[in-house]
DRENDO-1510 file (C-alpha; in Angstrom, 1 decimal, always signed):
<recs>
REC; n; res; u; v; w
REC; 1; MET; -4.5; +21.9; +3.1 .
REC; 2; LYS; -2.7; +19.0; +1.5 .
REC; 3; ALA; -3.7; +18.4; -2.1 .
REC; 4; LYS; -5.6; +15.2; -2.5 .
REC; 5; LEU; -4.2; +12.5; -4.7 .
REC; 6; ARG; -6.2; +10.5; -7.2 .
REC; 7; MET; -4.4; +7.2; -7.6 .
REC; 8; LYS; -5.0; +3.6; -8.1 .
REC; 9; PHE; -0.7; +1.6; -5.0 .
REC; 10; THR; +0.6; -0.1; -4.2 .
REC; 11; LEU; +0.0; -0.6; -3.7 .
REC; 12; GLY; +0.0; +0.2; -3.2 .
REC; 13; ALA; -0.4; +1.0; -5.0 .
REC; 14; LEU; +1.9; -1.5; -4.3 .
REC; 15; GLY; +0.7; +0.6; -6.3 .
REC; 16; MET; +1.0; -0.2; -4.5 .
REC; 17; VAL; +2.1; -1.5; -4.8 .
REC; 18; ALA; -1.3; -1.7; -2.7 .
REC; 19; LEU; +2.0; -0.8; -4.4 .
REC; 20; ALA; -0.6; -0.2; -3.7 .
REC; 21; ALA; -1.2; +0.5; -1.6 .
REC; 22; ALA; -2.1; +0.6; -2.2 .
REC; 23; ALA; -0.4; +1.2; -4.0 .
REC; 24; VAL; +0.5; +1.9; -2.7 .
REC; 25; LEU; -0.6; -0.5; -0.2 .
REC; 26; THR; -3.3; -3.9; +0.8 .
REC; 27; THR; -5.5; -6.6; +1.8 .
REC; 28; ALA; -7.7; -10.6; +4.6 .
REC; 29; ALA; -6.3; -11.6; +7.9 .
REC; 30; VAL; -2.5; -11.6; +8.1 .
REC; 31; ALA; -2.5; -15.4; +8.4 .
REC; 32; ALA; -4.8; -15.8; +5.4 .
REC; 33; THR; -3.3; -16.6; +2.1 .
REC; 34; ALA; -3.6; -13.9; -0.5 .
REC; 35; SER; -5.1; -14.7; -3.9 .
REC; 36; ALA; -2.4; -15.7; -6.3 .
REC; 37; PRO; -1.9; -13.3; -9.3 .
REC; 38; ALA; -3.7; -14.4; -12.4 .
REC; 39; ALA; -2.0; -16.6; -14.9 .
REC; 40; GLY; +0.4; -14.6; -17.0 .
REC; 41; ALA; +0.5; -11.8; -14.5 .
REC; 42; SER; +4.2; -12.1; -13.8 .
REC; 43; VAL; +6.0; -9.7; -11.5 .
REC; 44; ASN; +9.8; -9.3; -11.3 .
REC; 45; THR; +10.4; -9.4; -7.5 .
REC; 46; GLN; +14.1; -9.3; -8.0 .
REC; 47; ASP; +14.2; -5.7; -9.2 .
REC; 48; PRO; +12.2; -3.1; -7.2 .
REC; 49; THR; +11.6; -0.6; -10.0 .
REC; 50; GLN; +10.4; -3.4; -12.3 .
REC; 51; LEU; +8.2; -4.8; -9.5 .
REC; 52; VAL; +6.4; -1.5; -9.3 .
REC; 53; GLN; +6.0; -1.3; -13.0 .
REC; 54; ASP; +4.8; -4.9; -13.3 .
REC; 55; VAL; +2.2; -4.5; -10.6 .
REC; 56; ALA; +0.9; -1.4; -12.2 .
REC; 57; SER; +0.8; -3.1; -15.6 .
REC; 58; ASN; -1.1; -6.1; -14.2 .
REC; 59; ILE; -3.7; -3.9; -12.4 .
REC; 60; LEU; -4.2; -2.0; -15.6 .
REC; 61; LYS; -4.8; -5.1; -17.6 .
REC; 62; ALA; -7.3; -6.4; -15.1 .
REC; 63; LEU; -9.1; -3.1; -15.0 .
REC; 64; ASP; -9.2; -2.6; -18.8 .
REC; 65; ALA; -10.6; -6.1; -19.2 .
REC; 66; ASN; -13.8; -5.2; -17.3 .
REC; 67; ARG; -13.6; -1.7; -15.8 .
REC; 68; SER; -17.4; -1.3; -15.7 .
REC; 69; ALA; -17.6; -4.3; -13.4 .
REC; 70; TYR; -15.2; -2.7; -10.9 .
REC; 71; LEU; -16.9; +0.6; -11.1 .
REC; 72; ASN; -20.2; -1.0; -9.9 .
REC; 73; ASN; -18.8; -3.5; -7.4 .
REC; 74; PRO; -16.6; -2.3; -4.4 .
REC; 75; GLN; -16.1; -5.9; -3.3 .
REC; 76; LYS; -14.6; -6.7; -6.7 .
REC; 77; VAL; -12.3; -3.7; -6.3 .
REC; 78; ARG; -11.2; -5.1; -3.0 .
REC; 79; GLU; -10.5; -8.5; -4.5 .
REC; 80; LEU; -8.4; -6.7; -7.1 .
REC; 81; ALA; -6.3; -5.0; -4.5 .
REC; 82; ASN; -5.9; -8.3; -2.6 .
REC; 83; GLN; -4.8; -10.1; -5.6 .
REC; 84; TYR; -2.4; -7.6; -7.2 .
REC; 85; LEU; -1.1; -5.4; -4.3 .
REC; 86; ASP; -1.1; -7.5; -1.1 .
REC; 87; PRO; +1.5; -10.1; -2.2 .
REC; 88; TYR; +4.1; -7.3; -2.7 .
REC; 89; PHE; +3.5; -5.3; +0.5 .
REC; 90; ASP; +5.2; -6.3; +3.7 .
REC; 91; SER; +2.3; -5.6; +6.1 .
REC; 92; ARG; +3.9; -7.2; +9.1 .
REC; 93; TYR; +7.1; -5.2; +8.8 .
REC; 94; ALA; +5.2; -1.9; +8.2 .
REC; 95; ALA; +3.0; -2.6; +11.2 .
REC; 96; GLN; +6.0; -3.4; +13.4 .
REC; 97; LEU; +7.5; +0.0; +12.5 .
REC; 98; VAL; +4.2; +1.8; +13.2 .
REC; 99; LEU; +4.0; +0.3; +16.7 .
REC; 100; GLY; +7.6; +0.8; +17.5 .
REC; 101; ARG; +8.4; -0.2; +21.1 .
REC; 102; SER; +4.8; -1.2; +21.6 .
REC; 103; TRP; +5.4; -4.1; +19.2 .
REC; 104; ARG; +7.8; -5.7; +21.7 .
REC; 105; THR; +5.2; -5.7; +24.5 .
REC; 106; ALA; +2.2; -6.7; +22.3 .
REC; 107; THR; +0.8; -10.2; +22.5 .
REC; 108; GLU; +0.8; -12.3; +19.3 .
REC; 109; ASP; -3.0; -11.9; +19.1 .
REC; 110; GLN; -2.7; -8.1; +19.3 .
REC; 111; ARG; +0.0; -8.1; +16.7 .
REC; 112; THR; -2.1; -10.2; +14.3 .
REC; 113; LYS; -5.2; -8.0; +14.8 .
REC; 114; PHE; -3.1; -4.8; +14.3 .
REC; 115; ILE; -1.4; -6.1; +11.1 .
REC; 116; GLU; -4.8; -7.1; +9.7 .
REC; 117; ALA; -6.4; -3.8; +10.5 .
REC; 118; PHE; -3.4; -1.8; +9.2 .
REC; 119; LYS; -3.3; -3.8; +6.0 .
REC; 120; ASN; -7.0; -3.3; +5.5 .
REC; 121; SER; -6.7; +0.4; +6.1 .
REC; 122; MET; -4.1; +0.7; +3.4 .
REC; 123; LEU; -6.0; -1.4; +0.9 .
REC; 124; GLN; -9.2; +0.6; +1.7 .
REC; 125; ASN; -7.4; +3.9; +1.1 .
REC; 126; TYR; -5.7; +3.0; -2.1 .
REC; 127; GLY; -7.9; +0.2; -3.3 .
REC; 128; ASN; -11.0; +2.5; -3.6 .
REC; 129; ALA; -9.1; +4.6; -6.2 .
REC; 130; LEU; -8.0; +1.7; -8.3 .
REC; 131; VAL; -10.9; +2.1; -10.8 .
REC; 132; ASN; -9.5; +5.5; -11.7 .
REC; 133; PHE; -6.1; +4.1; -12.5 .
REC; 134; THR; -5.2; +4.5; -16.2 .
REC; 135; ALA; -2.0; +4.2; -18.1 .
REC; 136; ASN; -1.5; +7.9; -18.6 .
REC; 137; ARG; -1.7; +8.7; -14.8 .
REC; 138; LEU; +1.3; +6.8; -13.5 .
REC; 139; LYS; +4.9; +7.3; -14.6 .
REC; 140; VAL; +7.6; +5.1; -13.0 .
REC; 141; GLN; +10.9; +6.9; -12.9 .
REC; 142; PRO; +14.1; +5.0; -14.0 .
REC; 143; GLY; +16.0; +4.0; -10.9 .
REC; 144; HIS; +19.2; +2.3; -9.8 .
REC; 145; VAL; +19.6; +0.0; -6.8 .
REC; 146; ASP; +22.9; -0.7; -5.2 .
REC; 147; PRO; +23.4; -4.5; -5.7 .
REC; 148; GLY; +24.6; -4.8; -2.2 .
REC; 149; SER; +21.8; -2.9; -0.6 .
REC; 150; ASP; +18.6; -4.5; +0.9 .
REC; 151; LEU; +16.7; -1.1; +0.8 .
REC; 152; ALA; +15.4; +0.7; -2.2 .
REC; 153; THR; +13.1; +3.5; -3.2 .
REC; 154; VAL; +11.1; +3.8; -6.4 .
REC; 155; SER; +10.0; +7.2; -7.5 .
REC; 156; THR; +6.8; +7.7; -9.5 .
REC; 157; THR; +4.5; +10.5; -10.4 .
REC; 158; ILE; +0.7; +10.5; -10.5 .
REC; 159; ALA; -1.2; +12.8; -12.8 .
REC; 160; ARG; -4.2; +14.7; -11.3 .
REC; 161; ASP; -7.3; +15.5; -13.2 .
REC; 162; ASN; -6.2; +19.2; -13.3 .
REC; 163; GLY; -3.0; +18.3; -15.2 .
REC; 164; THR; -0.6; +18.7; -12.2 .
REC; 165; THR; +1.4; +15.8; -10.9 .
REC; 166; VAL; +2.0; +14.4; -7.5 .
REC; 167; PRO; +5.3; +12.6; -6.4 .
REC; 168; VAL; +4.7; +9.2; -4.9 .
REC; 169; LEU; +7.6; +7.3; -3.5 .
REC; 170; TYR; +7.6; +3.6; -2.7 .
REC; 171; VAL; +10.0; +2.3; -0.1 .
REC; 172; LEU; +11.0; -1.4; -0.4 .
REC; 173; HIS; +13.3; -3.9; +1.2 .
REC; 174; LYS; +14.7; -7.2; +0.2 .
REC; 175; THR; +13.0; -10.3; +1.7 .
REC; 176; PRO; +13.5; -14.0; +1.2 .
REC; 177; ASP; +10.6; -13.8; -1.2 .
REC; 178; GLY; +12.1; -10.9; -3.2 .
REC; 179; TRP; +11.6; -7.2; -2.9 .
REC; 180; LYS; +8.5; -5.9; -1.1 .
REC; 181; ALA; +7.2; -2.4; -0.4 .
REC; 182; TRP; +6.7; -1.4; +3.2 .
REC; 183; ASP; +5.9; +2.3; +2.9 .
REC; 184; VAL; +4.3; +4.8; +0.5 .
REC; 185; LYS; +5.2; +8.5; +0.6 .
REC; 186; ILE; +2.7; +10.9; -1.1 .
REC; 187; GLU; +4.0; +14.5; -1.4 .
REC; 188; GLY; +6.7; +13.6; +1.1 .
REC; 189; ILE; +4.2; +12.3; +3.7 .
REC; 190; SER; +5.0; +8.8; +4.9 .
REC; 191; TYR; +2.1; +6.3; +5.4 .
REC; 192; VAL; +4.0; +4.5; +8.1 .
REC; 193; LYS; +5.2; +7.6; +9.9 .
REC; 194; SER; +1.8; +9.2; +9.8 .
REC; 195; PHE; +0.3; +6.2; +11.6 .
REC; 196; ARG; +3.2; +5.9; +14.0 .
REC; 197; ASP; +3.0; +9.6; +15.1 .
REC; 198; ASP; -0.8; +9.5; +15.3 .
REC; 199; PHE; -1.0; +6.3; +17.4 .
REC; 200; ALA; +2.0; +6.8; +19.7 .
REC; 201; ALA; +0.2; +9.1; +22.3 .
REC; 202; GLN; -3.0; +7.1; +22.2 .
REC; 203; ILE; -1.2; +3.8; +22.9 .
REC; 204; ASP; +0.4; +5.4; +25.9 .
REC; 205; GLN; -2.9; +6.8; +27.1 .
REC; 206; LYS; -5.5; +4.2; +26.3 .
REC; 207; GLY; -3.5; +1.1; +25.4 .
REC; 208; LEU; -3.0; -0.9; +22.2 .
REC; 209; ASP; -6.4; -2.5; +22.1 .
REC; 210; ALA; -8.0; +1.0; +21.8 .
REC; 211; VAL; -5.8; +1.8; +18.9 .
REC; 212; ILE; -6.6; -1.5; +17.2 .
REC; 213; ALA; -10.3; -0.8; +17.6 .
REC; 214; ARG; -9.8; +2.7; +16.1 .
REC; 215; LEU; -8.0; +1.3; +13.1 .
REC; 216; GLN; -10.6; -1.4; +12.6 .
REC; 217; SER; -13.3; +1.3; +12.5 .
REC; 218; GLY; -11.6; +2.8; +9.5 .
REC; 219; GLU; -10.1; +5.9; +11.1 .
REC; 220; ARG; -6.9; +7.3; +9.6 .
REC; 221; PRO; -4.4; +10.1; +10.5 .
REC; 222; ALA; -5.9; +13.5; +9.5 .
REC; 223; ASP; -2.8; +14.6; +7.7 .
REC; 224; LEU; -2.5; +11.5; +5.5 .
REC; 225; PRO; -3.2; +12.3; +1.9 .
REC; 226; GLN; -6.0; +10.2; +0.4 .
REC; 227; ALA; -5.5; +8.3; -2.8 .
REC; 228; LYS; -8.0; +10.2; -4.8 .
</recs>
């Protein structure tokens, strides 16, 4: 069985980022405007490695300022993920890759619903672990990005409670708004690929609306490591 990961994103952790997440990660209807990062919570969107580091640092500052409040309030944790992870995760691009050829035949309403559900799933997965995110758990590895490339990966490691570490890789691409993450790989397992492989057959058999309903219900691929 895949070892379970205790993590904050992007977030994402973005990280995520949610790097972010769920960081991975995510994060609010696709058309809704995400909460702006708090004053002084600057993020360098022009350097992918620094972006991951900045998002992690900002989340830590917010948590350390009032961690007990987040421990006792899941909604507050979700707001934290929305604020610090969502702006740096390209949910639309990730959702498009998950759907593959089905994206081209989907209506705009189906696309919007799928993006929102996919984003919420990522934020739920990684956001719930944010309260356990501490400075000694995450290590961002030094990286170098080809100046001419619009694709980058940022390697990090997350420390488990038992002292072992788990590799977490954030995949980012350059957008008009700077670098954004679009995938998180935990122990080599891609968040995007896991959903794509899991949904492909069901889309063919039952249609996209059934998959959207499943995603909205909170289901997730069985082989996808949890951020905990």
